[in-house]
mmCIF file of the N, C-alpha and C atoms, coordinates in Angstrom:
data_MODEL
# 
_entry.id   MODEL 
# 
loop_
_atom_site.group_PDB 
_atom_site.id 
_atom_site.type_symbol 
_atom_site.label_atom_id 
_atom_site.label_alt_id 
_atom_site.label_comp_id 
_atom_site.label_asym_id 
_atom_site.label_entity_id 
_atom_site.label_seq_id 
_atom_site.pdbx_PDB_ins_code 
_atom_site.Cartn_x 
_atom_site.Cartn_y 
_atom_site.Cartn_z 
_atom_site.occupancy 
_atom_site.B_iso_or_equiv 
_atom_site.pdbx_formal_charge 
_atom_site.auth_seq_id 
_atom_site.auth_comp_id 
_atom_site.auth_asym_id 
_atom_site.auth_atom_id 
_atom_site.pdbx_PDB_model_num 
ATOM 1   N N  . UNK A 1 1  ? 9.667   4.628   3.033   1.00 0.00 ? 1  UNK A N  1 
ATOM 2   C CA . UNK A 1 1  ? 10.295  4.398   1.771   1.00 0.00 ? 1  UNK A CA 1 
ATOM 3   C C  . UNK A 1 1  ? 9.462   5.032   0.649   1.00 0.00 ? 1  UNK A C  1 
ATOM 4   N N  . UNK A 1 2  ? 8.138   4.865   0.709   1.00 0.00 ? 2  UNK A N  1 
ATOM 5   C CA . UNK A 1 2  ? 7.295   5.423   -0.331  1.00 0.00 ? 2  UNK A CA 1 
ATOM 6   C C  . UNK A 1 2  ? 7.272   6.947   -0.260  1.00 0.00 ? 2  UNK A C  1 
ATOM 7   N N  . UNK A 1 3  ? 7.316   7.482   0.950   1.00 0.00 ? 3  UNK A N  1 
ATOM 8   C CA . UNK A 1 3  ? 7.287   8.936   1.096   1.00 0.00 ? 3  UNK A CA 1 
ATOM 9   C C  . UNK A 1 3  ? 8.544   9.576   0.532   1.00 0.00 ? 3  UNK A C  1 
ATOM 10  N N  . UNK A 1 4  ? 9.663   8.874   0.555   1.00 0.00 ? 4  UNK A N  1 
ATOM 11  C CA . UNK A 1 4  ? 10.914  9.416   0.041   1.00 0.00 ? 4  UNK A CA 1 
ATOM 12  C C  . UNK A 1 4  ? 10.806  9.718   -1.450  1.00 0.00 ? 4  UNK A C  1 
ATOM 13  N N  . UNK A 1 5  ? 10.131  8.855   -2.184  1.00 0.00 ? 5  UNK A N  1 
ATOM 14  C CA . UNK A 1 5  ? 9.964   9.085   -3.614  1.00 0.00 ? 5  UNK A CA 1 
ATOM 15  C C  . UNK A 1 5  ? 8.944   10.164  -3.932  1.00 0.00 ? 5  UNK A C  1 
ATOM 16  N N  . UNK A 1 6  ? 7.958   10.328  -3.059  1.00 0.00 ? 6  UNK A N  1 
ATOM 17  C CA . UNK A 1 6  ? 6.904   11.307  -3.319  1.00 0.00 ? 6  UNK A CA 1 
ATOM 18  C C  . UNK A 1 6  ? 7.201   12.688  -2.743  1.00 0.00 ? 6  UNK A C  1 
ATOM 19  N N  . UNK A 1 7  ? 8.010   12.756  -1.717  1.00 0.00 ? 7  UNK A N  1 
ATOM 20  C CA . UNK A 1 7  ? 8.224   13.999  -0.979  1.00 0.00 ? 7  UNK A CA 1 
ATOM 21  C C  . UNK A 1 7  ? 8.704   15.177  -1.837  1.00 0.00 ? 7  UNK A C  1 
ATOM 22  N N  . UNK A 1 8  ? 9.610   14.986  -2.797  1.00 0.00 ? 8  UNK A N  1 
ATOM 23  C CA . UNK A 1 8  ? 10.052  16.144  -3.581  1.00 0.00 ? 8  UNK A CA 1 
ATOM 24  C C  . UNK A 1 8  ? 8.945   16.774  -4.431  1.00 0.00 ? 8  UNK A C  1 
ATOM 25  N N  . UNK A 1 9  ? 7.882   16.034  -4.694  1.00 0.00 ? 9  UNK A N  1 
ATOM 26  C CA . UNK A 1 9  ? 6.815   16.536  -5.550  1.00 0.00 ? 9  UNK A CA 1 
ATOM 27  C C  . UNK A 1 9  ? 5.606   17.021  -4.758  1.00 0.00 ? 9  UNK A C  1 
ATOM 28  N N  . UNK A 1 10 ? 5.729   17.072  -3.436  1.00 0.00 ? 10 UNK A N  1 
ATOM 29  C CA . UNK A 1 10 ? 4.612   17.461  -2.585  1.00 0.00 ? 10 UNK A CA 1 
ATOM 30  C C  . UNK A 1 10 ? 4.996   18.659  -1.728  1.00 0.00 ? 10 UNK A C  1 
ATOM 31  N N  . UNK A 1 11 ? 3.969   19.380  -1.314  1.00 0.00 ? 11 UNK A N  1 
ATOM 32  C CA . UNK A 1 11 ? 4.196   20.431  -0.326  1.00 0.00 ? 11 UNK A CA 1 
ATOM 33  C C  . UNK A 1 11 ? 4.309   19.781  1.039   1.00 0.00 ? 11 UNK A C  1 
ATOM 34  N N  . UNK A 1 12 ? 4.975   20.461  1.955   1.00 0.00 ? 12 UNK A N  1 
ATOM 35  C CA . UNK A 1 12 ? 5.164   19.924  3.302   1.00 0.00 ? 12 UNK A CA 1 
ATOM 36  C C  . UNK A 1 12 ? 3.819   19.678  3.984   1.00 0.00 ? 12 UNK A C  1 
ATOM 37  N N  . UNK A 1 13 ? 2.868   20.571  3.760   1.00 0.00 ? 13 UNK A N  1 
ATOM 38  C CA . UNK A 1 13 ? 1.541   20.442  4.370   1.00 0.00 ? 13 UNK A CA 1 
ATOM 39  C C  . UNK A 1 13 ? 0.852   19.162  3.900   1.00 0.00 ? 13 UNK A C  1 
ATOM 40  N N  . UNK A 1 14 ? 0.949   18.853  2.603   1.00 0.00 ? 14 UNK A N  1 
ATOM 41  C CA . UNK A 1 14 ? 0.350   17.634  2.070   1.00 0.00 ? 14 UNK A CA 1 
ATOM 42  C C  . UNK A 1 14 ? 1.022   16.391  2.644   1.00 0.00 ? 14 UNK A C  1 
ATOM 43  N N  . UNK A 1 15 ? 2.336   16.414  2.744   1.00 0.00 ? 15 UNK A N  1 
ATOM 44  C CA . UNK A 1 15 ? 3.080   15.278  3.274   1.00 0.00 ? 15 UNK A CA 1 
ATOM 45  C C  . UNK A 1 15 ? 2.703   15.008  4.725   1.00 0.00 ? 15 UNK A C  1 
ATOM 46  N N  . UNK A 1 16 ? 2.693   16.046  5.534   1.00 0.00 ? 16 UNK A N  1 
ATOM 47  C CA . UNK A 1 16 ? 2.373   15.872  6.952   1.00 0.00 ? 16 UNK A CA 1 
ATOM 48  C C  . UNK A 1 16 ? 0.923   15.465  7.164   1.00 0.00 ? 16 UNK A C  1 
ATOM 49  N N  . UNK A 1 17 ? 0.005   16.015  6.366   1.00 0.00 ? 17 UNK A N  1 
ATOM 50  C CA . UNK A 1 17 ? -1.393  15.619  6.513   1.00 0.00 ? 17 UNK A CA 1 
ATOM 51  C C  . UNK A 1 17 ? -1.595  14.170  6.081   1.00 0.00 ? 17 UNK A C  1 
ATOM 52  N N  . UNK A 1 18 ? -0.869  13.707  5.065   1.00 0.00 ? 18 UNK A N  1 
ATOM 53  C CA . UNK A 1 18 ? -0.949  12.306  4.658   1.00 0.00 ? 18 UNK A CA 1 
ATOM 54  C C  . UNK A 1 18 ? -0.428  11.371  5.734   1.00 0.00 ? 18 UNK A C  1 
ATOM 55  N N  . UNK A 1 19 ? 0.686   11.723  6.344   1.00 0.00 ? 19 UNK A N  1 
ATOM 56  C CA . UNK A 1 19 ? 1.243   10.911  7.426   1.00 0.00 ? 19 UNK A CA 1 
ATOM 57  C C  . UNK A 1 19 ? 0.275   10.875  8.609   1.00 0.00 ? 19 UNK A C  1 
ATOM 58  N N  . UNK A 1 20 ? -0.281  12.044  8.969   1.00 0.00 ? 20 UNK A N  1 
ATOM 59  C CA . UNK A 1 20 ? -1.226  12.121  10.076  1.00 0.00 ? 20 UNK A CA 1 
ATOM 60  C C  . UNK A 1 20 ? -2.475  11.297  9.793   1.00 0.00 ? 20 UNK A C  1 
ATOM 61  N N  . UNK A 1 21 ? -3.000  11.393  8.570   1.00 0.00 ? 21 UNK A N  1 
ATOM 62  C CA . UNK A 1 21 ? -4.191  10.632  8.204   1.00 0.00 ? 21 UNK A CA 1 
ATOM 63  C C  . UNK A 1 21 ? -3.919  9.130   8.255   1.00 0.00 ? 21 UNK A C  1 
ATOM 64  N N  . UNK A 1 22 ? -2.750  8.705   7.800   1.00 0.00 ? 22 UNK A N  1 
ATOM 65  C CA . UNK A 1 22 ? -2.397  7.285   7.843   1.00 0.00 ? 22 UNK A CA 1 
ATOM 66  C C  . UNK A 1 22 ? -2.314  6.786   9.288   1.00 0.00 ? 22 UNK A C  1 
ATOM 67  N N  . UNK A 1 23 ? -1.697  7.567   10.158  1.00 0.00 ? 23 UNK A N  1 
ATOM 68  C CA . UNK A 1 23 ? -1.605  7.175   11.572  1.00 0.00 ? 23 UNK A CA 1 
ATOM 69  C C  . UNK A 1 23 ? -2.983  7.107   12.195  1.00 0.00 ? 23 UNK A C  1 
ATOM 70  N N  . UNK A 1 24 ? -3.836  8.079   11.890  1.00 0.00 ? 24 UNK A N  1 
ATOM 71  C CA . UNK A 1 24 ? -5.197  8.101   12.427  1.00 0.00 ? 24 UNK A CA 1 
ATOM 72  C C  . UNK A 1 24 ? -5.993  6.887   11.942  1.00 0.00 ? 24 UNK A C  1 
ATOM 73  N N  . UNK A 1 25 ? -5.886  6.569   10.666  1.00 0.00 ? 25 UNK A N  1 
ATOM 74  C CA . UNK A 1 25 ? -6.603  5.433   10.106  1.00 0.00 ? 25 UNK A CA 1 
ATOM 75  C C  . UNK A 1 25 ? -6.118  4.113   10.709  1.00 0.00 ? 25 UNK A C  1 
ATOM 76  N N  . UNK A 1 26 ? -4.799  3.955   10.838  1.00 0.00 ? 26 UNK A N  1 
ATOM 77  C CA . UNK A 1 26 ? -4.255  2.732   11.429  1.00 0.00 ? 26 UNK A CA 1 
ATOM 78  C C  . UNK A 1 26 ? -4.649  2.593   12.897  1.00 0.00 ? 26 UNK A C  1 
ATOM 79  N N  . UNK A 1 27 ? -4.698  3.710   13.605  1.00 0.00 ? 27 UNK A N  1 
ATOM 80  C CA . UNK A 1 27 ? -5.131  3.679   15.003  1.00 0.00 ? 27 UNK A CA 1 
ATOM 81  C C  . UNK A 1 27 ? -6.589  3.260   15.109  1.00 0.00 ? 27 UNK A C  1 
ATOM 82  N N  . UNK A 1 28 ? -7.441  3.790   14.231  1.00 0.00 ? 28 UNK A N  1 
ATOM 83  C CA . UNK A 1 28 ? -8.863  3.429   14.245  1.00 0.00 ? 28 UNK A CA 1 
ATOM 84  C C  . UNK A 1 28 ? -9.058  1.954   13.916  1.00 0.00 ? 28 UNK A C  1 
ATOM 85  N N  . UNK A 1 29 ? -8.362  1.462   12.898  1.00 0.00 ? 29 UNK A N  1 
ATOM 86  C CA . UNK A 1 29 ? -8.480  0.047   12.539  1.00 0.00 ? 29 UNK A CA 1 
ATOM 87  C C  . UNK A 1 29 ? -7.975  -0.834  13.680  1.00 0.00 ? 29 UNK A C  1 
ATOM 88  N N  . UNK A 1 30 ? -6.880  -0.458  14.290  1.00 0.00 ? 30 UNK A N  1 
ATOM 89  C CA . UNK A 1 30 ? -6.349  -1.220  15.427  1.00 0.00 ? 30 UNK A CA 1 
ATOM 90  C C  . UNK A 1 30 ? -7.307  -1.237  16.599  1.00 0.00 ? 30 UNK A C  1 
ATOM 91  N N  . UNK A 1 31 ? -7.927  -0.094  16.886  1.00 0.00 ? 31 UNK A N  1 
ATOM 92  C CA . UNK A 1 31 ? -8.889  -0.021  17.983  1.00 0.00 ? 31 UNK A CA 1 
ATOM 93  C C  . UNK A 1 31 ? -10.088 -0.927  17.708  1.00 0.00 ? 31 UNK A C  1 
ATOM 94  N N  . UNK A 1 32 ? -10.619 -0.865  16.498  1.00 0.00 ? 32 UNK A N  1 
ATOM 95  C CA . UNK A 1 32 ? -11.775 -1.700  16.140  1.00 0.00 ? 32 UNK A CA 1 
ATOM 96  C C  . UNK A 1 32 ? -11.412 -3.175  16.241  1.00 0.00 ? 32 UNK A C  1 
ATOM 97  N N  . UNK A 1 33 ? -10.229 -3.537  15.769  1.00 0.00 ? 33 UNK A N  1 
ATOM 98  C CA . UNK A 1 33 ? -9.830  -4.945  15.833  1.00 0.00 ? 33 UNK A CA 1 
ATOM 99  C C  . UNK A 1 33 ? -9.657  -5.413  17.275  1.00 0.00 ? 33 UNK A C  1 
ATOM 100 N N  . UNK A 1 34 ? -9.072  -4.579  18.121  1.00 0.00 ? 34 UNK A N  1 
ATOM 101 C CA . UNK A 1 34 ? -8.907  -4.980  19.517  1.00 0.00 ? 34 UNK A CA 1 
ATOM 102 C C  . UNK A 1 34 ? -10.236 -5.020  20.256  1.00 0.00 ? 34 UNK A C  1 
ATOM 103 N N  . UNK A 1 35 ? -11.085 -4.056  19.982  1.00 0.00 ? 35 UNK A N  1 
ATOM 104 C CA . UNK A 1 35 ? -12.371 -3.951  20.684  1.00 0.00 ? 35 UNK A CA 1 
ATOM 105 C C  . UNK A 1 35 ? -13.332 -5.063  20.293  1.00 0.00 ? 35 UNK A C  1 
ATOM 106 N N  . UNK A 1 36 ? -13.392 -5.379  19.005  1.00 0.00 ? 36 UNK A N  1 
ATOM 107 C CA . UNK A 1 36 ? -14.393 -6.319  18.515  1.00 0.00 ? 36 UNK A CA 1 
ATOM 108 C C  . UNK A 1 36 ? -13.791 -7.614  17.974  1.00 0.00 ? 36 UNK A C  1 
ATOM 109 N N  . UNK A 1 37 ? -12.569 -7.934  18.382  1.00 0.00 ? 37 UNK A N  1 
ATOM 110 C CA . UNK A 1 37 ? -11.901 -9.113  17.829  1.00 0.00 ? 37 UNK A CA 1 
ATOM 111 C C  . UNK A 1 37 ? -12.613 -10.415 18.193  1.00 0.00 ? 37 UNK A C  1 
ATOM 112 N N  . UNK A 1 38 ? -13.334 -10.425 19.283  1.00 0.00 ? 38 UNK A N  1 
ATOM 113 C CA . UNK A 1 38 ? -14.062 -11.635 19.662  1.00 0.00 ? 38 UNK A CA 1 
ATOM 114 C C  . UNK A 1 38 ? -15.216 -11.864 18.688  1.00 0.00 ? 38 UNK A C  1 
ATOM 115 N N  . UNK A 1 39 ? -15.825 -10.784 18.214  1.00 0.00 ? 39 UNK A N  1 
ATOM 116 C CA . UNK A 1 39 ? -16.982 -10.895 17.334  1.00 0.00 ? 39 UNK A CA 1 
ATOM 117 C C  . UNK A 1 39 ? -16.603 -10.959 15.859  1.00 0.00 ? 39 UNK A C  1 
ATOM 118 N N  . UNK A 1 40 ? -15.412 -10.471 15.502  1.00 0.00 ? 40 UNK A N  1 
ATOM 119 C CA . UNK A 1 40 ? -15.003 -10.460 14.108  1.00 0.00 ? 40 UNK A CA 1 
ATOM 120 C C  . UNK A 1 40 ? -14.515 -11.843 13.677  1.00 0.00 ? 40 UNK A C  1 
ATOM 121 N N  . UNK A 1 41 ? -14.922 -12.283 12.498  1.00 0.00 ? 41 UNK A N  1 
ATOM 122 C CA . UNK A 1 41 ? -14.364 -13.542 11.984  1.00 0.00 ? 41 UNK A CA 1 
ATOM 123 C C  . UNK A 1 41 ? -12.952 -13.302 11.467  1.00 0.00 ? 41 UNK A C  1 
ATOM 124 N N  . UNK A 1 42 ? -11.955 -13.580 12.280  1.00 0.00 ? 42 UNK A N  1 
ATOM 125 C CA . UNK A 1 42 ? -10.573 -13.248 11.943  1.00 0.00 ? 42 UNK A CA 1 
ATOM 126 C C  . UNK A 1 42 ? -10.073 -14.042 10.733  1.00 0.00 ? 42 UNK A C  1 
ATOM 127 N N  . UNK A 1 43 ? -10.573 -15.264 10.539  1.00 0.00 ? 43 UNK A N  1 
ATOM 128 C CA . UNK A 1 43 ? -10.122 -16.020 9.373   1.00 0.00 ? 43 UNK A CA 1 
ATOM 129 C C  . UNK A 1 43 ? -10.554 -15.316 8.085   1.00 0.00 ? 43 UNK A C  1 
ATOM 130 N N  . UNK A 1 44 ? -11.754 -14.774 8.069   1.00 0.00 ? 44 UNK A N  1 
ATOM 131 C CA . UNK A 1 44 ? -12.217 -14.038 6.894   1.00 0.00 ? 44 UNK A CA 1 
ATOM 132 C C  . UNK A 1 44 ? -11.371 -12.782 6.686   1.00 0.00 ? 44 UNK A C  1 
ATOM 133 N N  . UNK A 1 45 ? -11.055 -12.086 7.770   1.00 0.00 ? 45 UNK A N  1 
ATOM 134 C CA . UNK A 1 45 ? -10.219 -10.885 7.682   1.00 0.00 ? 45 UNK A CA 1 
ATOM 135 C C  . UNK A 1 45 ? -8.860  -11.222 7.070   1.00 0.00 ? 45 UNK A C  1 
ATOM 136 N N  . UNK A 1 46 ? -8.235  -12.286 7.539   1.00 0.00 ? 46 UNK A N  1 
ATOM 137 C CA . UNK A 1 46 ? -6.912  -12.628 7.037   1.00 0.00 ? 46 UNK A CA 1 
ATOM 138 C C  . UNK A 1 46 ? -6.961  -13.154 5.605   1.00 0.00 ? 46 UNK A C  1 
ATOM 139 N N  . UNK A 1 47 ? -8.038  -13.827 5.227   1.00 0.00 ? 47 UNK A N  1 
ATOM 140 C CA . UNK A 1 47 ? -8.177  -14.262 3.837   1.00 0.00 ? 47 UNK A CA 1 
ATOM 141 C C  . UNK A 1 47 ? -8.289  -13.060 2.899   1.00 0.00 ? 47 UNK A C  1 
ATOM 142 N N  . UNK A 1 48 ? -9.112  -12.084 3.275   1.00 0.00 ? 48 UNK A N  1 
ATOM 143 C CA . UNK A 1 48 ? -9.266  -10.880 2.459   1.00 0.00 ? 48 UNK A CA 1 
ATOM 144 C C  . UNK A 1 48 ? -7.956  -10.100 2.419   1.00 0.00 ? 48 UNK A C  1 
ATOM 145 N N  . UNK A 1 49 ? -7.278  -9.977  3.558   1.00 0.00 ? 49 UNK A N  1 
ATOM 146 C CA . UNK A 1 49 ? -6.005  -9.262  3.603   1.00 0.00 ? 49 UNK A CA 1 
ATOM 147 C C  . UNK A 1 49 ? -4.960  -9.952  2.723   1.00 0.00 ? 49 UNK A C  1 
ATOM 148 N N  . UNK A 1 50 ? -4.948  -11.278 2.725   1.00 0.00 ? 50 UNK A N  1 
ATOM 149 C CA . UNK A 1 50 ? -4.008  -12.020 1.890   1.00 0.00 ? 50 UNK A CA 1 
ATOM 150 C C  . UNK A 1 50 ? -4.268  -11.774 0.416   1.00 0.00 ? 50 UNK A C  1 
ATOM 151 N N  . UNK A 1 51 ? -5.537  -11.788 0.019   1.00 0.00 ? 51 UNK A N  1 
ATOM 152 C CA . UNK A 1 51 ? -5.884  -11.524 -1.380  1.00 0.00 ? 51 UNK A CA 1 
ATOM 153 C C  . UNK A 1 51 ? -5.466  -10.113 -1.783  1.00 0.00 ? 51 UNK A C  1 
ATOM 154 N N  . UNK A 1 52 ? -5.703  -9.150  -0.921  1.00 0.00 ? 52 UNK A N  1 
ATOM 155 C CA . UNK A 1 52 ? -5.299  -7.765  -1.224  1.00 0.00 ? 52 UNK A CA 1 
ATOM 156 C C  . UNK A 1 52 ? -3.782  -7.627  -1.331  1.00 0.00 ? 52 UNK A C  1 
ATOM 157 N N  . UNK A 1 53 ? -3.043  -8.320  -0.473  1.00 0.00 ? 53 UNK A N  1 
ATOM 158 C CA . UNK A 1 53 ? -1.583  -8.260  -0.531  1.00 0.00 ? 53 UNK A CA 1 
ATOM 159 C C  . UNK A 1 53 ? -1.070  -8.878  -1.831  1.00 0.00 ? 53 UNK A C  1 
ATOM 160 N N  . UNK A 1 54 ? -1.655  -10.007 -2.237  1.00 0.00 ? 54 UNK A N  1 
ATOM 161 C CA . UNK A 1 54 ? -1.261  -10.609 -3.510  1.00 0.00 ? 54 UNK A CA 1 
ATOM 162 C C  . UNK A 1 54 ? -1.562  -9.683  -4.680  1.00 0.00 ? 54 UNK A C  1 
ATOM 163 N N  . UNK A 1 55 ? -2.741  -9.057  -4.669  1.00 0.00 ? 55 UNK A N  1 
ATOM 164 C CA . UNK A 1 55 ? -3.101  -8.142  -5.751  1.00 0.00 ? 55 UNK A CA 1 
ATOM 165 C C  . UNK A 1 55 ? -2.127  -6.966  -5.809  1.00 0.00 ? 55 UNK A C  1 
ATOM 166 N N  . UNK A 1 56 ? -1.767  -6.433  -4.658  1.00 0.00 ? 56 UNK A N  1 
ATOM 167 C CA . UNK A 1 56 ? -0.815  -5.329  -4.605  1.00 0.00 ? 56 UNK A CA 1 
ATOM 168 C C  . UNK A 1 56 ? 0.556   -5.767  -5.095  1.00 0.00 ? 56 UNK A C  1 
ATOM 169 N N  . UNK A 1 57 ? 0.974   -6.962  -4.730  1.00 0.00 ? 57 UNK A N  1 
ATOM 170 C CA . UNK A 1 57 ? 2.278   -7.471  -5.175  1.00 0.00 ? 57 UNK A CA 1 
ATOM 171 C C  . UNK A 1 57 ? 2.317   -7.626  -6.684  1.00 0.00 ? 57 UNK A C  1 
ATOM 172 N N  . UNK A 1 58 ? 1.247   -8.158  -7.283  1.00 0.00 ? 58 UNK A N  1 
ATOM 173 C CA . UNK A 1 58 ? 1.213   -8.298  -8.735  1.00 0.00 ? 58 UNK A CA 1 
ATOM 174 C C  . UNK A 1 58 ? 1.177   -6.945  -9.426  1.00 0.00 ? 58 UNK A C  1 
ATOM 175 N N  . UNK A 1 59 ? 0.486   -5.973  -8.840  1.00 0.00 ? 59 UNK A N  1 
ATOM 176 C CA . UNK A 1 59 ? 0.447   -4.631  -9.413  1.00 0.00 ? 59 UNK A CA 1 
ATOM 177 C C  . UNK A 1 59 ? 1.847   -4.010  -9.387  1.00 0.00 ? 59 UNK A C  1 
ATOM 178 N N  . UNK A 1 60 ? 2.536   -4.122  -8.262  1.00 0.00 ? 60 UNK A N  1 
ATOM 179 C CA . UNK A 1 60 ? 3.887   -3.568  -8.149  1.00 0.00 ? 60 UNK A CA 1 
ATOM 180 C C  . UNK A 1 60 ? 4.829   -4.272  -9.124  1.00 0.00 ? 60 UNK A C  1 
ATOM 181 N N  . UNK A 1 61 ? 4.695   -5.586  -9.271  1.00 0.00 ? 61 UNK A N  1 
ATOM 182 C CA . UNK A 1 61 ? 5.522   -6.331  -10.213 1.00 0.00 ? 61 UNK A CA 1 
ATOM 183 C C  . UNK A 1 61 ? 5.287   -5.849  -11.641 1.00 0.00 ? 61 UNK A C  1 
ATOM 184 N N  . UNK A 1 62 ? 4.026   -5.654  -12.012 1.00 0.00 ? 62 UNK A N  1 
ATOM 185 C CA . UNK A 1 62 ? 3.711   -5.183  -13.359 1.00 0.00 ? 62 UNK A CA 1 
ATOM 186 C C  . UNK A 1 62 ? 4.257   -3.801  -13.640 1.00 0.00 ? 62 UNK A C  1 
ATOM 187 N N  . UNK A 1 63 ? 4.115   -2.890  -12.691 1.00 0.00 ? 63 UNK A N  1 
ATOM 188 C CA . UNK A 1 63 ? 4.633   -1.529  -12.860 1.00 0.00 ? 63 UNK A CA 1 
ATOM 189 C C  . UNK A 1 63 ? 6.159   -1.549  -12.937 1.00 0.00 ? 63 UNK A C  1 
ATOM 190 N N  . UNK A 1 64 ? 6.782   -2.408  -12.142 1.00 0.00 ? 64 UNK A N  1 
ATOM 191 C CA . UNK A 1 64 ? 8.240   -2.492  -12.158 1.00 0.00 ? 64 UNK A CA 1 
ATOM 192 C C  . UNK A 1 64 ? 8.752   -3.022  -13.490 1.00 0.00 ? 64 UNK A C  1 
ATOM 193 N N  . UNK A 1 65 ? 8.103   -4.057  -14.007 1.00 0.00 ? 65 UNK A N  1 
ATOM 194 C CA . UNK A 1 65 ? 8.507   -4.601  -15.307 1.00 0.00 ? 65 UNK A CA 1 
ATOM 195 C C  . UNK A 1 65 ? 8.302   -3.559  -16.401 1.00 0.00 ? 65 UNK A C  1 
ATOM 196 N N  . UNK A 1 66 ? 7.191   -2.848  -16.344 1.00 0.00 ? 66 UNK A N  1 
ATOM 197 C CA . UNK A 1 66 ? 6.936   -1.797  -17.335 1.00 0.00 ? 66 UNK A CA 1 
ATOM 198 C C  . UNK A 1 66 ? 8.010   -0.711  -17.276 1.00 0.00 ? 66 UNK A C  1 
ATOM 199 N N  . UNK A 1 67 ? 8.401   -0.316  -16.079 1.00 0.00 ? 67 UNK A N  1 
ATOM 200 C CA . UNK A 1 67 ? 9.443   0.706   -15.940 1.00 0.00 ? 67 UNK A CA 1 
ATOM 201 C C  . UNK A 1 67 ? 10.771  0.221   -16.512 1.00 0.00 ? 67 UNK A C  1 
ATOM 202 N N  . UNK A 1 68 ? 11.094  -1.046  -16.293 1.00 0.00 ? 68 UNK A N  1 
ATOM 203 C CA . UNK A 1 68 ? 12.325  -1.599  -16.859 1.00 0.00 ? 68 UNK A CA 1 
ATOM 204 C C  . UNK A 1 68 ? 12.262  -1.661  -18.385 1.00 0.00 ? 68 UNK A C  1 
ATOM 205 N N  . UNK A 1 69 ? 11.069  -1.923  -18.932 1.00 0.00 ? 69 UNK A N  1 
ATOM 206 C CA . UNK A 1 69 ? 10.915  -1.935  -20.380 1.00 0.00 ? 69 UNK A CA 1 
ATOM 207 C C  . UNK A 1 69 ? 11.036  -0.534  -20.966 1.00 0.00 ? 69 UNK A C  1 
ATOM 208 N N  . UNK A 1 70 ? 10.450  0.444   -20.291 1.00 0.00 ? 70 UNK A N  1 
ATOM 209 C CA . UNK A 1 70 ? 10.533  1.828   -20.777 1.00 0.00 ? 70 UNK A CA 1 
ATOM 210 C C  . UNK A 1 70 ? 11.967  2.327   -20.754 1.00 0.00 ? 70 UNK A C  1 
ATOM 211 N N  . UNK A 1 71 ? 12.703  1.964   -19.716 1.00 0.00 ? 71 UNK A N  1 
ATOM 212 C CA . UNK A 1 71 ? 14.107  2.395   -19.624 1.00 0.00 ? 71 UNK A CA 1 
ATOM 213 C C  . UNK A 1 71 ? 15.035  1.512   -20.436 1.00 0.00 ? 71 UNK A C  1 
ATOM 214 N N  . UNK A 1 72 ? 14.484  0.555   -21.164 1.00 0.00 ? 72 UNK A N  1 
ATOM 215 C CA . UNK A 1 72 ? 15.199  -0.355  -22.057 1.00 0.00 ? 72 UNK A CA 1 
ATOM 216 C C  . UNK A 1 72 ? 16.219  -1.238  -21.328 1.00 0.00 ? 72 UNK A C  1 
ATOM 217 N N  . UNK A 1 73 ? 15.966  -1.541  -20.098 1.00 0.00 ? 73 UNK A N  1 
ATOM 218 C CA . UNK A 1 73 ? 16.774  -2.526  -19.370 1.00 0.00 ? 73 UNK A CA 1 
ATOM 219 C C  . UNK A 1 73 ? 16.341  -3.923  -19.787 1.00 0.00 ? 73 UNK A C  1 
ATOM 220 N N  . UNK A 1 74 ? 15.040  -4.106  -20.000 1.00 0.00 ? 74 UNK A N  1 
ATOM 221 C CA . UNK A 1 74 ? 14.476  -5.351  -20.494 1.00 0.00 ? 74 UNK A CA 1 
ATOM 222 C C  . UNK A 1 74 ? 13.969  -5.098  -21.910 1.00 0.00 ? 74 UNK A C  1 
ATOM 223 N N  . UNK A 1 75 ? 14.313  -5.988  -22.815 1.00 0.00 ? 75 UNK A N  1 
ATOM 224 C CA . UNK A 1 75 ? 13.876  -5.840  -24.200 1.00 0.00 ? 75 UNK A CA 1 
ATOM 225 C C  . UNK A 1 75 ? 12.384  -6.178  -24.320 1.00 0.00 ? 75 UNK A C  1 
ATOM 226 N N  . UNK A 1 76 ? 11.706  -5.466  -25.201 1.00 0.00 ? 76 UNK A N  1 
ATOM 227 C CA . UNK A 1 76 ? 10.316  -5.777  -25.487 1.00 0.00 ? 76 UNK A CA 1 
ATOM 228 C C  . UNK A 1 76 ? 10.234  -6.442  -26.866 1.00 0.00 ? 76 UNK A C  1 
ATOM 229 N N  . UNK A 1 77 ? 9.271   -7.297  -27.035 1.00 0.00 ? 77 UNK A N  1 
ATOM 230 C CA . UNK A 1 77 ? 9.072   -7.970  -28.321 1.00 0.00 ? 77 UNK A CA 1 
ATOM 231 C C  . UNK A 1 77 ? 8.149   -7.126  -29.185 1.00 0.00 ? 77 UNK A C  1 
ATOM 232 N N  . UNK A 1 78 ? 8.656   -6.600  -30.246 1.00 0.00 ? 78 UNK A N  1 
ATOM 233 C CA . UNK A 1 78 ? 7.839   -5.779  -31.154 1.00 0.00 ? 78 UNK A CA 1 
ATOM 234 C C  . UNK A 1 78 ? 7.852   -6.353  -32.519 1.00 0.00 ? 78 UNK A C  1 
# 
């Protein structure tokens, strides 16, 4: 979904290298989690992941509200 919005502004080489890098990174993280999951404190991992997801959600909400204000769908108080 995110690539659909970015693809028209990127070269094909950049798009494919980004997809490849994302797959490589996710594979590495998955391997580390499977290999060392007994030693990793999973509760700490999930707490940090939850905080990051909340931060990302609030960032997306703020950008979305700003876009609606710029397009004058939502009135701003001036």
